[in-house]
C-alpha positions in Angstrom: 30.9 25.3 -36.3 34.6 26.0 -36.2 37.4 26.6 -33.7 38.5 30.2 -33.6 42.1 31.4 -33.5 45.5 29.9 -33.0 45.0 30.1 -29.2 42.0 27.8 -29.4 42.5 25.0 -26.8 41.9 21.5 -28.1 41.3 19.4 -25.0 42.4 15.8 -25.5 43.3 12.6 -23.7 46.4 11.1 -25.2 47.8 7.6 -25.6 51.5 6.7 -25.8 52.4 5.3 -29.2 54.8 2.9 -27.6 53.2 1.3 -24.5 49.5 2.4 -24.8 49.4 4.4 -21.5 46.4 6.8 -21.6 46.7 10.2 -19.9 44.4 10.5 -16.8 43.9 14.3 -17.2 42.6 16.4 -20.1 45.5 18.1 -21.8 45.2 20.9 -24.3 47.0 21.7 -27.5 47.1 25.1 -29.3 48.2 25.8 -32.9 50.4 28.6 -31.6 52.5 26.2 -29.4 55.7 24.6 -30.6 58.2 22.4 -28.8 61.5 21.0 -30.2 61.8 17.3 -31.0 64.7 15.4 -29.5 67.8 15.2 -31.7 67.0 18.4 -33.7 64.3 16.7 -35.8 62.1 19.8 -36.0 59.2 20.6 -33.7 55.7 19.6 -32.9 52.7 21.2 -31.2 53.3 19.1 -28.1 56.3 16.9 -27.0 56.1 14.9 -23.8 57.7 12.0 -22.1 55.4 9.0 -21.2 55.1 8.6 -17.4 55.1 4.8 -17.8 57.7 3.9 -20.4 59.6 7.3 -20.6 59.4 7.4 -24.4 59.2 10.8 -26.0 55.9 11.2 -27.8 54.8 14.1 -30.0 51.6 15.3 -31.7 51.3 18.1 -34.3 48.2 20.0 -35.3 48.4 21.0 -38.9 47.4 24.6 -39.4 46.3 24.1 -43.0 43.6 21.7 -42.1 42.4 20.7 -38.7 41.5 17.1 -39.8 44.9 15.4 -40.3 47.4 14.9 -37.5 50.7 13.1 -37.2 50.6 10.3 -34.7 53.1 9.0 -32.3 51.0 10.3 -29.4 47.4 9.2 -30.2 44.3 11.2 -29.1 41.7 8.9 -27.6 39.1 11.4 -26.4 38.2 15.1 -27.0 36.3 17.5 -24.7 34.9 20.5 -26.5 34.9 23.6 -24.3 34.7 27.3 -25.1 36.0 29.2 -28.1 33.8 27.9 -30.9 31.9 30.1 -33.3 28.9 29.5 -35.6 26.8 31.3 -38.2 23.1 31.1 -38.8 22.6 29.0 -41.9 19.9 31.2 -43.4 20.5 34.5 -41.7 24.3 34.7 -41.5 24.0 35.9 -37.9 27.3 35.4 -36.1 27.3 33.5 -32.8 30.7 33.9 -31.0 32.3 32.3 -28.0 30.2 29.2 -28.0 30.8 26.8 -25.1 30.2 23.1 -26.0 31.3 21.6 -22.7 27.8 20.2 -22.2 27.8 18.9 -25.8 24.7 21.1 -26.5 24.3 24.9 -27.1 21.3 27.0 -28.0 20.5 30.7 -28.6 18.0 32.9 -30.4 18.5 34.3 -33.9 16.9 37.8 -33.9 17.0 38.0 -37.7 14.9 34.8 -38.3 13.0 35.0 -35.0 13.9 31.3 -34.4 15.8 29.3 -31.8 19.2 27.9 -33.0 21.3 25.3 -31.5 24.0 22.6 -31.7 23.0 19.3 -30.1 24.7 16.0 -29.3 28.2 17.0 -30.3 30.3 14.0 -31.4 33.8 13.5 -32.7 35.9 11.0 -34.4 39.7 10.7 -34.8 40.8 9.4 -38.2 44.4 8.3 -39.0 45.6 9.7 -42.3 
């Protein structure tokens, strides 16, 4: 299972690296987005001011590998939605535009004449 394209939306709840305030709403990040950091220190995928302490926080999705991320704005939850793709392990059948909002997905692979699915999706954030 993989996210498809630079416009894939990673839906996250974020925590301020300074005061610990957690966002109430789901926010999305996309690889294609870029915002300047204060003081001309480069850019990040998302830059936002904390509603509680007013500190500028940033988070950057690294295009080379989806696993690592730079943390001053810490993700605390992830909600998979649409835009995933998968491939039949034995048949190579492509399955596109998979929606994992319900944490489960199933379909039928015509080549193997079997049901296929993704069940009980979980995630884990690991600081690098």
